[in-house]
ZAPA-456442 format. One record per residue: residue number from 1; residue in three letters; x, y, z of N, C-alpha, C, O in turn. Coordinates in nm, 4 decimals. Each point is the difference from the previous one (the first is absolute). Layout:
REM ZAPA-456442
{NUM, 'ALA', {X, Y, Z}, {X, Y, Z}, {X, Y, Z}, {X, Y, Z}},
...
REM end
This chain:
REM ZAPA-456442
{1, 'MET', {14.5243, 8.6244, -12.5459}, {-0.0093, 0.1059, 0.1329}, {-0.0965, 0.0651, -0.0053}, {0.0048, 0.0864, -0.0876}},
{2, 'ASN', {-0.1245, -0.0911, 0.1647}, {-0.1109, 0.1006, -0.0313}, {0.0463, 0.1225, 0.0917}, {0.0974, 0.0130, 0.0742}},
{3, 'LEU', {-0.2103, 0.0775, -0.1090}, {-0.0035, 0.1539, 0.0877}, {-0.0063, 0.0059, 0.1179}, {0.0467, 0.0983, 0.0576}},
{4, 'ARG', {-0.1158, -0.2184, 0.0237}, {-0.0357, 0.0209, 0.1255}, {0.1574, -0.0497, 0.0749}, {0.0390, 0.0547, 0.1032}},
{5, 'THR', {0.0492, -0.1766, -0.1799}, {0.1655, 0.0444, 0.0450}, {0.0590, 0.0688, -0.0358}, {0.0880, 0.0344, 0.0789}},
{6, 'ILE', {-0.0884, 0.0121, -0.1696}, {0.0778, 0.1493, -0.0346}, {-0.0147, 0.0877, 0.1192}, {0.0952, 0.0364, 0.0690}},
{7, 'LEU', {-0.2417, 0.0015, -0.0447}, {-0.0119, 0.1030, 0.1124}, {0.0611, -0.0661, 0.1275}, {0.0630, 0.0775, 0.0720}},
{8, 'LEU', {-0.0691, -0.1773, -0.0412}, {0.0485, -0.0315, 0.1638}, {0.1479, -0.0063, -0.0296}, {0.0684, 0.0525, 0.0879}},
{9, 'VAL', {-0.0124, -0.0957, -0.1742}, {0.1497, -0.0084, -0.0399}, {0.0251, 0.1568, 0.0228}, {0.0658, 0.0377, 0.0970}},
{10, 'SER', {-0.1117, 0.0381, -0.1748}, {0.0647, 0.1616, -0.0005}, {-0.0002, 0.0191, 0.1424}, {0.1085, 0.0125, 0.0567}},
{11, 'ALA', {-0.2502, -0.0073, 0.0298}, {-0.0369, 0.0412, 0.1253}, {0.1288, -0.0360, 0.0610}, {0.0843, 0.0836, 0.0326}},
{12, 'ALA', {-0.0720, -0.2089, -0.0184}, {0.1273, -0.1005, 0.0986}, {0.1298, 0.1065, -0.0671}, {0.0383, 0.0583, 0.1015}},
{13, 'MET', {0.0116, -0.0270, -0.1707}, {0.1167, 0.0658, -0.0457}, {0.0159, 0.1207, 0.0451}, {0.1100, 0.0460, 0.0304}},
{14, 'VAL', {-0.2458, 0.0314, -0.0200}, {-0.0140, 0.1378, 0.0513}, {0.0049, -0.0389, 0.1423}, {0.0972, 0.0528, 0.0540}},
{15, 'ALA', {-0.1469, -0.1051, 0.0035}, {0.0289, 0.0082, 0.1662}, {0.1158, -0.1087, 0.0524}, {0.0126, 0.0067, 0.1223}},
{16, 'ALA', {0.0650, -0.0942, -0.1783}, {0.0988, -0.0386, 0.0479}, {0.0752, 0.0815, 0.0268}, {0.0355, -0.0204, 0.1161}},
{17, 'PRO', {0.0222, 0.1222, -0.1644}, {0.1173, 0.1025, 0.0768}, {-0.0628, 0.0667, 0.1027}, {0.0798, 0.0492, 0.0798}},
{18, 'SER', {-0.1848, -0.0329, -0.0576}, {-0.0685, 0.0375, 0.1604}, {-0.0156, -0.0942, 0.0829}, {0.0335, 0.0261, 0.1156}},
{19, 'LEU', {-0.0947, -0.1808, -0.1474}, {0.0324, -0.0585, 0.0868}, {0.1210, -0.0780, 0.0492}, {0.0051, -0.0614, 0.1065}},
{20, 'ALA', {0.0991, 0.0721, -0.2041}, {0.1184, -0.0226, 0.0703}, {0.1010, 0.0681, 0.0762}, {0.1036, -0.0420, 0.0514}},
{21, 'ALA', {-0.1669, 0.1806, -0.0560}, {0.0592, 0.0885, 0.0726}, {-0.0313, -0.0251, 0.1161}, {0.0762, -0.0094, 0.0962}},
{22, 'GLN', {-0.2427, -0.0088, -0.0996}, {-0.0654, -0.0155, 0.1455}, {0.0383, -0.1275, 0.0847}, {0.0092, -0.0001, 0.1228}},
{23, 'GLN', {0.0075, -0.0854, -0.1877}, {0.0656, -0.1392, 0.0337}, {0.1670, 0.0540, 0.0876}, {0.0370, -0.0399, 0.1104}},
{24, 'ARG', {0.0125, 0.1051, -0.1709}, {0.1515, 0.0302, 0.0447}, {-0.0202, 0.1208, 0.1044}, {0.0995, 0.0562, 0.0458}},
{25, 'GLY', {-0.2356, -0.0147, -0.0067}, {0.0165, 0.0909, 0.0960}, {0.0252, 0.1440, -0.0065}, {0.0238, 0.0765, 0.0934}},
{26, 'GLU', {-0.0355, -0.0447, -0.2537}, {0.0741, 0.1213, -0.0430}, {-0.1782, 0.0773, 0.0013}, {-0.1088, -0.0563, -0.0119}},
{27, 'VAL', {0.1366, 0.1757, 0.0279}, {-0.1433, 0.0760, 0.0206}, {0.0566, 0.1033, -0.1426}, {0.0960, 0.0771, 0.0005}},
{28, 'PRO', {-0.1878, -0.1058, -0.1120}, {0.0041, 0.1020, -0.1217}, {-0.0494, 0.1370, 0.0617}, {-0.0783, 0.0461, 0.0830}},
{29, 'PRO', {0.1876, -0.0053, -0.1899}, {-0.0163, 0.1903, -0.0171}, {-0.1646, 0.0234, -0.0151}, {-0.0738, -0.0945, -0.0280}},
{30, 'ALA', {0.0283, 0.2174, 0.0475}, {-0.1038, 0.0495, -0.0675}, {0.0167, 0.1518, -0.0899}, {0.0917, 0.0725, 0.0386}},
{31, 'MET', {-0.1527, -0.0368, -0.1230}, {0.0280, 0.0734, -0.0981}, {-0.1079, 0.1320, 0.0767}, {-0.1177, -0.0214, 0.0291}},
{32, 'VAL', {0.1680, 0.1167, -0.0130}, {-0.0753, 0.1316, 0.0123}, {-0.0398, 0.0709, -0.0954}, {0.0779, -0.0127, -0.0945}},
{33, 'VAL', {-0.1584, 0.0793, 0.0728}, {-0.0653, 0.0684, -0.1368}, {-0.0856, 0.1329, 0.0671}, {-0.0925, 0.0040, 0.0810}},
{34, 'LEU', {0.1610, 0.0926, -0.1471}, {-0.0532, 0.1596, 0.0267}, {-0.0541, 0.0060, -0.0984}, {0.0758, -0.0110, -0.0964}},
{35, 'VAL', {-0.2470, 0.0331, 0.0576}, {-0.0966, 0.0390, -0.1040}, {-0.0595, 0.1335, 0.0256}, {-0.0022, 0.0566, 0.1094}},
{36, 'ALA', {-0.0434, -0.0142, -0.2157}, {-0.0870, 0.1393, -0.0136}, {-0.1315, -0.0158, 0.0797}, {-0.0371, 0.1006, 0.0605}},
{37, 'SER', {-0.0406, -0.2147, -0.0513}, {-0.0697, 0.0141, 0.0310}, {-0.0390, -0.1933, 0.0459}, {0.0492, -0.0938, -0.0626}},
{38, 'LEU', {-0.1331, 0.0803, 0.1671}, {-0.0556, -0.1493, 0.0235}, {-0.1127, -0.0109, -0.0331}, {-0.0646, 0.1047, 0.0028}},
{39, 'PRO', {-0.0089, -0.2330, -0.0482}, {-0.1307, -0.0046, -0.0298}, {-0.0976, 0.0536, 0.0598}, {-0.0917, 0.0691, -0.0443}},
{40, 'ASP', {0.1265, -0.1209, 0.1986}, {-0.1123, 0.0278, 0.1477}, {0.0773, 0.1561, 0.0448}, {0.1199, 0.0140, 0.0239}},
{41, 'SER', {-0.1852, 0.0532, -0.0219}, {0.0614, 0.1401, 0.0603}, {-0.0181, 0.0054, 0.1097}, {0.0589, 0.0928, 0.0555}},
{42, 'SER', {-0.1357, -0.1735, 0.0240}, {0.0152, -0.0158, 0.1779}, {0.1213, -0.0786, 0.0215}, {0.0563, 0.0045, 0.1094}},
{43, 'SER', {-0.0179, -0.0661, -0.1917}, {0.1213, -0.1002, 0.0316}, {0.1464, 0.0713, 0.0446}, {-0.0106, 0.1153, -0.0416}},
{44, 'CYS', {0.0692, -0.1217, 0.0705}, {0.1436, 0.0557, 0.0512}, {0.1391, -0.0725, -0.0816}, {0.1113, 0.0436, -0.0293}},
{45, 'ALA', {-0.1795, -0.1745, 0.0103}, {0.1129, -0.1004, -0.0781}, {-0.0612, -0.1205, -0.0228}, {-0.0719, -0.0531, 0.0846}},
{46, 'VAL', {0.0959, 0.0034, -0.1976}, {-0.0744, -0.1563, -0.0463}, {0.1479, -0.1022, 0.0075}, {0.1139, 0.0205, -0.0419}},
{47, 'VAL', {-0.1594, -0.1063, 0.0959}, {0.1315, -0.1204, -0.0404}, {-0.0599, -0.1179, -0.1004}, {-0.1000, -0.0686, 0.0212}},
{48, 'LEU', {0.1687, 0.0648, -0.1110}, {-0.0427, -0.1167, -0.1262}, {0.1199, -0.1100, 0.0607}, {0.1200, 0.0135, 0.0240}},
{49, 'ARG', {-0.2096, -0.1205, -0.0130}, {0.0872, -0.1359, 0.0090}, {-0.0365, -0.0630, -0.1315}, {-0.1173, -0.0261, -0.0268}},
{50, 'ARG', {0.2016, 0.0052, -0.0427}, {0.0004, -0.0990, -0.1533}, {0.0419, -0.0990, 0.0097}, {0.1058, -0.0337, 0.0532}},
{51, 'ALA', {-0.2133, -0.0507, -0.1231}, {0.0197, -0.1602, -0.0228}, {0.1606, -0.0369, -0.0589}, {0.0627, 0.0354, -0.0999}},
{52, 'GLY', {-0.0352, -0.1172, 0.2062}, {0.1487, -0.0120, -0.0451}, {0.0961, 0.0594, 0.0470}, {0.1034, -0.0663, -0.0070}},
{53, 'GLY', {-0.0880, 0.2112, 0.0743}, {0.0933, 0.0238, 0.0868}, {-0.0107, 0.1743, -0.0565}, {-0.1017, 0.0380, -0.0582}},
{54, 'GLY', {0.1801, 0.0253, 0.0758}, {0.0048, 0.1483, -0.0177}, {-0.1015, 0.0837, 0.0651}, {-0.0886, 0.0417, -0.0746}},
{55, 'ASP', {0.0819, 0.0014, 0.2360}, {-0.0806, 0.0852, 0.0467}, {0.0152, 0.1352, 0.0035}, {0.1102, 0.0438, 0.0329}},
{56, 'VAL', {-0.2049, 0.0369, -0.0620}, {0.0410, 0.1621, -0.0374}, {-0.1261, 0.0432, 0.1129}, {-0.1118, -0.0404, 0.0319}},
{57, 'ILE', {0.2085, 0.1503, 0.0055}, {-0.0735, 0.0821, 0.1037}, {-0.0047, 0.1335, -0.1117}, {0.1049, 0.0360, -0.0535}},
{58, 'VAL', {-0.2347, 0.0329, 0.0238}, {-0.0467, 0.1128, -0.0566}, {-0.0325, 0.0788, 0.1021}, {-0.0738, -0.0307, 0.0936}},
{59, 'LEU', {0.1425, 0.1587, -0.1154}, {-0.0400, 0.1278, 0.0777}, {-0.0349, 0.1142, -0.1097}, {0.0274, -0.0131, -0.1193}},
{60, 'ARG', {-0.1061, 0.1532, 0.1877}, {0.0022, 0.0631, -0.0948}, {0.1131, 0.1174, 0.0273}, {-0.0005, 0.0539, 0.1107}},
{61, 'ASP', {0.0864, -0.0180, -0.1984}, {0.0776, 0.0836, 0.0308}, {-0.0205, 0.1495, 0.0575}, {0.0865, 0.0557, 0.0676}},
{62, 'ALA', {-0.1657, -0.0178, -0.0893}, {-0.0050, 0.1382, 0.0523}, {0.0090, 0.0015, 0.1607}, {0.0640, 0.0827, 0.0649}},
{63, 'ASP', {-0.1247, -0.1681, -0.0225}, {-0.0462, -0.0120, 0.1623}, {0.0672, -0.1326, 0.0475}, {-0.0470, -0.0345, 0.1084}},
{64, 'ALA', {0.1290, -0.0384, -0.1491}, {0.0323, -0.1181, 0.0333}, {0.0760, 0.0307, 0.1460}, {0.0627, 0.1058, 0.0061}},
{65, 'SER', {-0.0646, -0.1879, 0.1057}, {0.0906, 0.0495, 0.1148}, {0.0284, -0.1670, 0.0564}, {-0.0640, -0.1035, -0.0186}},
{66, 'ALA', {0.1920, 0.1331, 0.0961}, {0.0531, -0.1041, 0.0577}, {-0.1110, -0.0711, 0.0735}, {0.0125, -0.1224, -0.0037}},
{67, 'ASP', {-0.1052, 0.1615, 0.0614}, {-0.1094, -0.0712, 0.0792}, {-0.0727, -0.0704, -0.1059}, {-0.0028, -0.1226, 0.0103}},
{68, 'ASP', {-0.0582, 0.1778, -0.1126}, {-0.0314, -0.0901, -0.1332}, {0.0453, -0.1421, -0.0142}, {-0.0555, -0.1096, 0.0079}},
{69, 'LEU', {0.2102, 0.1635, -0.0382}, {0.0635, -0.1072, -0.0304}, {0.0226, -0.1133, 0.1191}, {0.0165, -0.1208, -0.0165}},
{70, 'ALA', {-0.0198, 0.1832, 0.1221}, {0.0261, -0.1047, 0.1168}, {-0.1489, -0.0822, -0.0204}, {0.0138, -0.1218, -0.0116}},
{71, 'SER', {-0.0944, 0.1511, 0.0083}, {-0.1319, -0.0538, -0.0060}, {-0.0353, -0.0903, -0.1266}, {-0.0714, -0.0999, 0.0084}},
{72, 'ALA', {0.1196, 0.1383, -0.1072}, {0.0110, -0.1045, -0.1101}, {0.1047, -0.1061, 0.0021}, {-0.0076, -0.1085, -0.0576}},
{73, 'ILE', {0.0991, 0.1490, 0.1254}, {0.1343, -0.1327, 0.0489}, {-0.0900, -0.0822, 0.1134}, {-0.0154, -0.1199, -0.0236}},
{74, 'ALA', {-0.0236, 0.1541, 0.1011}, {-0.0876, -0.0681, 0.1139}, {-0.1085, -0.1165, -0.0696}, {-0.0080, -0.1207, 0.0230}},
{75, 'ALA', {-0.0718, 0.2078, -0.1179}, {-0.1013, -0.0884, -0.0543}, {0.0554, -0.1029, -0.0740}, {-0.0366, -0.1171, 0.0106}},
{76, 'LEU', {0.1403, 0.1637, -0.0996}, {0.0988, -0.0972, -0.0975}, {0.0196, -0.1523, 0.0886}, {-0.0444, -0.1116, -0.0272}},
{77, 'ALA', {0.1524, 0.1707, 0.1738}, {0.0336, -0.1054, 0.0675}, {-0.1361, -0.0855, 0.0656}, {-0.0079, -0.1222, 0.0131}},
{78, 'ARG', {-0.0730, 0.2023, 0.0154}, {-0.1135, -0.1160, 0.0577}, {-0.0766, -0.0721, -0.0858}, {-0.0562, -0.0999, 0.0450}},
{79, 'SER', {0.0365, 0.1408, -0.2037}, {-0.0442, -0.0714, -0.0887}, {0.0769, -0.0980, -0.0350}, {-0.0519, -0.1063, -0.0341}},
{80, 'ARG', {0.2225, 0.1253, 0.0355}, {0.0783, -0.1120, -0.0390}, {0.0266, -0.1029, 0.1057}, {0.0290, -0.1167, -0.0266}},
{81, 'ALA', {-0.0420, 0.1735, 0.1680}, {-0.0366, -0.1409, 0.1074}, {-0.1079, -0.0350, -0.0356}, {0.0004, -0.1219, -0.0173}},
{82, 'VAL', {-0.1212, 0.1790, -0.0089}, {-0.1463, -0.0994, 0.0018}, {-0.0012, -0.0551, -0.1482}, {-0.0674, -0.1030, -0.0014}},
{83, 'ASP', {0.1154, 0.1325, -0.1193}, {-0.0441, -0.0596, -0.1246}, {0.1410, -0.0548, -0.0352}, {0.0010, -0.0665, -0.1037}},
{84, 'GLY', {0.1025, 0.0780, 0.1587}, {0.1389, -0.0423, -0.0982}, {0.0622, 0.0887, -0.0431}, {-0.0452, 0.1145, -0.0008}},
{85, 'ALA', {0.1723, -0.1477, -0.0486}, {0.0674, 0.1250, -0.0860}, {-0.0472, -0.0363, -0.1346}, {-0.0042, 0.1088, -0.0574}},
{86, 'ALA', {-0.0278, -0.1850, -0.0132}, {-0.0535, -0.0660, -0.1353}, {-0.1306, -0.0031, -0.0145}, {-0.0635, -0.0867, 0.0599}},
{87, 'LEU', {0.0021, 0.1748, -0.1370}, {-0.1713, -0.0226, -0.0487}, {-0.0303, -0.0398, -0.1063}, {0.0671, 0.0096, -0.1028}},
{88, 'THR', {-0.1958, -0.0703, 0.1186}, {-0.0136, -0.0605, -0.1416}, {-0.1102, 0.1018, -0.0729}, {-0.0381, -0.0294, -0.1133}},
{89, 'ASN', {0.0014, 0.1155, 0.1604}, {-0.0915, 0.1173, -0.0385}, {0.0612, 0.1507, 0.0416}, {0.0722, 0.0219, 0.0973}},
{90, 'THR', {-0.1005, 0.0372, -0.1562}, {0.0015, 0.1627, 0.0618}, {-0.0507, 0.0318, 0.0916}, {-0.1185, -0.0330, 0.0021}},
{91, 'LEU', {0.1677, 0.1086, 0.1192}, {-0.0602, 0.0553, 0.1286}, {0.0035, 0.1468, -0.0123}, {0.1085, 0.0575, 0.0083}},
{92, 'ARG', {-0.2355, 0.0192, -0.0307}, {0.0535, 0.1422, 0.0595}, {-0.0566, -0.0136, 0.0994}, {-0.0995, -0.0677, 0.0258}},
{93, 'LEU', {0.2054, 0.1793, 0.0810}, {-0.0519, 0.0367, 0.1314}, {-0.0021, 0.1299, -0.0139}, {0.0960, 0.0613, -0.0466}},
{94, 'ARG', {-0.2208, 0.0033, 0.0907}, {0.0109, 0.1775, 0.0052}, {0.0071, 0.0473, 0.1552}, {-0.0739, -0.0269, 0.0947}},
{95, 'ILE', {0.1929, 0.1090, -0.1041}, {-0.0108, 0.0724, 0.1471}, {-0.0354, 0.0762, 0.0208}, {0.0454, 0.0907, -0.0697}},
{96, 'GLN', {-0.1490, -0.0466, 0.1713}, {-0.0689, 0.1105, 0.0304}, {0.0354, 0.0869, 0.0608}, {-0.0845, 0.0894, -0.0043}},
{97, 'SER', {0.1690, -0.0637, 0.0632}, {0.0608, 0.0843, 0.1312}, {0.1599, -0.0172, 0.0518}, {0.0323, -0.1126, -0.0378}},
{98, 'ALA', {0.0301, 0.1467, 0.0760}, {0.1506, -0.0188, 0.0202}, {-0.0674, -0.0602, 0.1534}, {-0.1063, 0.0067, 0.0616}},
{99, 'ARG', {0.2453, -0.0695, -0.0463}, {0.0130, -0.0465, 0.1403}, {-0.0283, 0.1308, 0.1305}, {0.0032, 0.1198, -0.0282}},
{100, 'PRO', {-0.0268, -0.1664, 0.1533}, {-0.0420, 0.1010, 0.0846}, {0.1924, 0.0819, 0.0564}, {0.1120, -0.0494, -0.0130}},
{101, 'VAL', {-0.1470, 0.1570, 0.0604}, {0.1289, 0.0829, 0.0218}, {0.0812, -0.0897, 0.1360}, {-0.0597, -0.0266, 0.1043}},
{102, 'GLY', {0.1762, -0.0041, -0.1259}, {0.0663, -0.0785, 0.0531}, {-0.0071, -0.1454, 0.0081}, {0.0496, -0.0635, 0.0930}},
{103, 'ALA', {-0.1183, 0.0061, -0.2016}, {0.0201, -0.1191, -0.0129}, {0.1225, -0.1034, -0.0501}, {0.0493, -0.1066, 0.0371}},
{104, 'THR', {-0.0287, 0.2170, -0.1578}, {0.1774, -0.0052, -0.0636}, {0.0909, 0.0318, 0.0907}, {-0.0208, 0.0995, 0.0694}},
{105, 'PRO', {0.1168, -0.1619, -0.0546}, {0.1302, 0.0570, 0.0638}, {0.0401, 0.1260, -0.0616}, {-0.0424, 0.0123, -0.1149}},
{106, 'ARG', {0.1250, 0.1025, 0.1672}, {0.0231, 0.1087, -0.0675}, {0.0918, -0.0718, -0.0706}, {-0.0501, -0.0631, -0.0930}},
{107, 'GLY', {0.1515, 0.0534, 0.1045}, {0.1182, -0.0664, -0.0921}, {-0.0404, -0.0614, -0.1327}, {0.0574, 0.0423, -0.1003}},
{108, 'LEU', {-0.1682, -0.1565, 0.0853}, {-0.0507, -0.0556, -0.1162}, {-0.0380, 0.1419, -0.0523}, {0.0595, 0.0319, -0.1030}},
{109, 'LEU', {-0.1223, 0.0337, 0.1394}, {-0.0851, 0.1002, -0.0219}, {0.0926, 0.1079, -0.1237}, {-0.0352, 0.0263, -0.1150}},
{110, 'GLU', {0.1561, 0.0179, 0.1859}, {0.0679, 0.0576, -0.0557}, {0.0743, -0.0427, -0.1438}, {0.0230, 0.0674, -0.1004}},
{111, 'ARG', {0.0112, -0.2380, 0.1392}, {0.0712, -0.0811, -0.1195}, {-0.1431, 0.0062, -0.1219}, {0.0248, 0.0289, -0.1171}},
{112, 'LEU', {-0.1363, -0.0521, 0.1514}, {-0.0873, -0.0026, -0.0838}, {-0.0432, 0.1588, -0.0743}, {-0.0453, 0.0263, -0.1114}},
{113, 'GLU', {0.0727, 0.0380, 0.1978}, {-0.0368, 0.1514, -0.0982}, {0.1309, 0.0639, -0.0734}, {-0.0027, 0.1028, -0.0676}},
{114, 'GLN', {0.1530, -0.2073, 0.1013}, {0.0816, 0.0343, -0.0850}, {-0.0027, -0.0848, -0.1357}, {0.0303, 0.0448, -0.1106}},
{115, 'THR', {-0.0757, -0.1869, 0.1413}, {-0.0620, -0.0600, -0.1492}, {-0.0755, 0.0575, -0.0669}, {0.0202, -0.0099, -0.1210}},
{116, 'LEU', {-0.1331, 0.0900, 0.1643}, {-0.1187, 0.1031, -0.0762}, {0.0844, 0.1309, -0.0734}, {-0.0331, 0.0587, -0.1031}},
{117, 'ARG', {0.1201, -0.0395, 0.1662}, {0.0755, 0.1310, -0.0443}, {0.1415, -0.0689, -0.1439}, {0.0526, 0.0652, -0.0902}},
{118, 'GLN', {-0.0400, -0.1633, 0.1145}, {0.0799, -0.0962, -0.0921}, {-0.0731, -0.0253, -0.1299}, {0.0490, 0.0214, -0.1109}},
{119, 'ILE', {-0.2036, -0.0819, 0.1399}, {-0.0522, -0.0207, -0.1131}, {-0.0295, 0.1133, -0.0510}, {0.0313, 0.0164, -0.1179}},
{120, 'ARG', {-0.0984, 0.0928, 0.1897}, {-0.0489, 0.1137, -0.0818}, {0.1122, 0.0757, -0.0879}, {-0.0235, 0.0893, -0.0814}},
{121, 'ARG', {0.1630, -0.1479, 0.1171}, {0.1020, 0.0777, -0.1087}, {0.0241, -0.0763, -0.1178}, {0.0883, 0.0393, -0.0763}},
{122, 'ILE', {-0.1686, -0.1672, 0.0431}, {0.0181, -0.0876, -0.1031}, {-0.0916, 0.0670, -0.1142}, {-0.0956, 0.0712, 0.0307}},
{123, 'PRO', {0.1257, -0.0946, -0.1464}, {-0.1061, 0.0639, -0.1111}, {-0.1132, -0.0950, 0.0155}, {-0.0017, -0.1094, 0.0565}},
{124, 'VAL', {-0.0927, 0.1739, -0.1184}, {-0.1254, -0.0971, -0.0011}, {0.0038, -0.0641, -0.1433}, {0.0314, 0.0652, -0.0996}},
{125, 'ALA', {-0.0705, -0.2155, 0.0965}, {0.0745, -0.0438, -0.1309}, {-0.1367, -0.1270, 0.0476}, {-0.0289, -0.0011, 0.1197}},
{126, 'ASP', {-0.0394, -0.0877, -0.2028}, {-0.1243, -0.0394, -0.0382}, {0.0494, -0.1759, 0.0923}, {0.0696, -0.0954, -0.0348}},
{127, 'VAL', {-0.1300, 0.1194, 0.1285}, {0.0082, -0.1556, 0.0648}, {-0.1462, -0.1123, -0.0412}, {-0.1222, 0.0118, -0.0100}},
{128, 'PRO', {0.1920, -0.0847, 0.0004}, {-0.1251, -0.1100, -0.0982}, {-0.0568, -0.0297, 0.0985}, {0.0508, -0.0223, 0.1099}},
{129, 'GLY', {-0.2251, 0.0173, -0.1559}, {-0.1124, -0.0364, 0.0849}, {-0.0304, 0.1281, 0.0661}, {-0.1156, 0.0046, 0.0419}},
{130, 'ILE', {0.1906, 0.1065, -0.0195}, {-0.0600, 0.0891, 0.1090}, {-0.0099, 0.1774, -0.1247}, {-0.0939, 0.0794, -0.0055}},
{131, 'GLY', {0.2322, -0.0744, -0.0758}, {-0.0051, 0.1034, -0.0685}, {0.1115, 0.1041, 0.0102}, {0.1150, -0.0399, 0.0188}},
{132, 'PRO', {-0.1464, 0.1984, -0.0323}, {0.1039, 0.0472, 0.0441}, {0.0316, 0.0282, 0.1286}, {-0.0787, 0.0461, 0.0827}},
{133, 'ALA', {0.2198, -0.0793, -0.0601}, {0.0163, 0.0641, 0.1682}, {0.1598, -0.0205, 0.0396}, {0.0798, -0.0549, -0.0760}},
{134, 'ARG', {-0.0511, 0.0986, 0.1847}, {0.1245, -0.0179, 0.0412}, {0.0112, -0.1117, 0.0962}, {-0.0813, -0.0006, 0.0924}},
{135, 'SER', {0.1722, -0.0975, -0.0994}, {0.0023, -0.1347, 0.0567}, {0.1489, -0.0381, 0.0743}, {0.1077, 0.0332, -0.0496}},
{136, 'GLY', {-0.1169, -0.0855, 0.1381}, {0.1148, -0.0567, 0.0413}, {-0.0233, -0.1248, 0.1028}, {-0.1160, -0.0391, 0.0131}},
{137, 'THR', {0.1952, -0.0103, 0.0429}, {0.0006, -0.1694, 0.0929}, {-0.0027, 0.0590, 0.1491}, {0.0465, 0.1051, 0.0440}},
{138, 'ILE', {-0.1204, -0.2139, 0.0216}, {0.0340, -0.0091, 0.1520}, {0.0530, -0.0969, 0.0267}, {-0.0511, -0.0875, -0.0699}},
{139, 'PRO', {0.1697, 0.0229, 0.1669}, {0.0227, -0.0805, 0.0546}, {-0.1364, -0.0525, 0.1290}, {-0.0405, 0.0866, 0.0777}},
{140, 'MET', {-0.0057, -0.2016, -0.0717}, {-0.0920, -0.0197, 0.0898}, {0.0297, -0.0842, 0.1008}, {-0.0736, -0.0353, 0.0921}},
{141, 'THR', {0.2065, -0.0007, -0.1184}, {0.0488, -0.0724, 0.1102}, {-0.0303, 0.0270, 0.1791}, {-0.0389, -0.0977, 0.0640}},
{142, 'GLN', {0.0564, 0.2160, 0.0003}, {-0.0184, 0.0788, 0.0760}, {-0.1712, -0.0239, 0.0255}, {-0.0248, 0.0125, 0.1199}},
{143, 'PHE', {-0.0742, -0.0374, -0.1861}, {-0.1094, 0.0682, -0.0083}, {-0.0829, -0.1765, 0.0360}, {-0.0782, -0.0507, -0.0803}},
{144, 'ARG', {0.1032, 0.0087, 0.1633}, {-0.1203, -0.1431, 0.0344}, {-0.0632, -0.0058, 0.0615}, {0.0282, 0.0147, 0.1189}},
{145, 'HIS', {-0.1935, -0.0477, -0.1739}, {-0.0982, 0.0267, 0.1229}, {0.0190, -0.0917, 0.1145}, {0.0298, -0.1193, 0.0057}},
{146, 'ARG', {-0.0584, 0.2188, 0.0938}, {-0.0033, -0.1065, 0.1242}, {-0.1394, 0.0062, 0.0461}, {-0.0589, 0.1073, 0.0138}},
{147, 'ARG', {-0.0030, -0.2412, 0.0140}, {-0.1053, -0.0265, 0.0695}, {-0.0254, 0.0466, 0.1455}, {0.0715, -0.0093, 0.0997}},
{148, 'SER', {-0.2008, 0.0649, -0.1185}, {-0.0110, 0.0293, 0.1639}, {-0.0676, -0.0667, 0.0794}, {-0.0018, 0.0295, 0.1195}},
REM end
């Protein structure tokens, strides 16, 4: 077996669980990570779509808001609808500003604020590929992108 074949088989094995879940109509959760700082100070969030699955929403711990999280979730849902649930290459989406006031239903904002409070209570630990951060997961089943 040559190196190219090994790499192709490895990539297929990594992507298989995400593809199987997508075929069953399941929506994989996303990891939400609160870090000390973002690489781009003008961004309110970064969405990492990792090859083979494992999407991550990265927010700045000091000033992350429910609006920022809602903007990142909307960008992730839109990317999943356009690019598919499983990618072959990592994709980084920089979120520049939160959604306009009133764009996110109040009940959802309250749930997202509660999610951020829960994550902030989690001790900082090393998150692979991210570094020291607080992290939790968020179900994405209710966040499907709607085409306008």
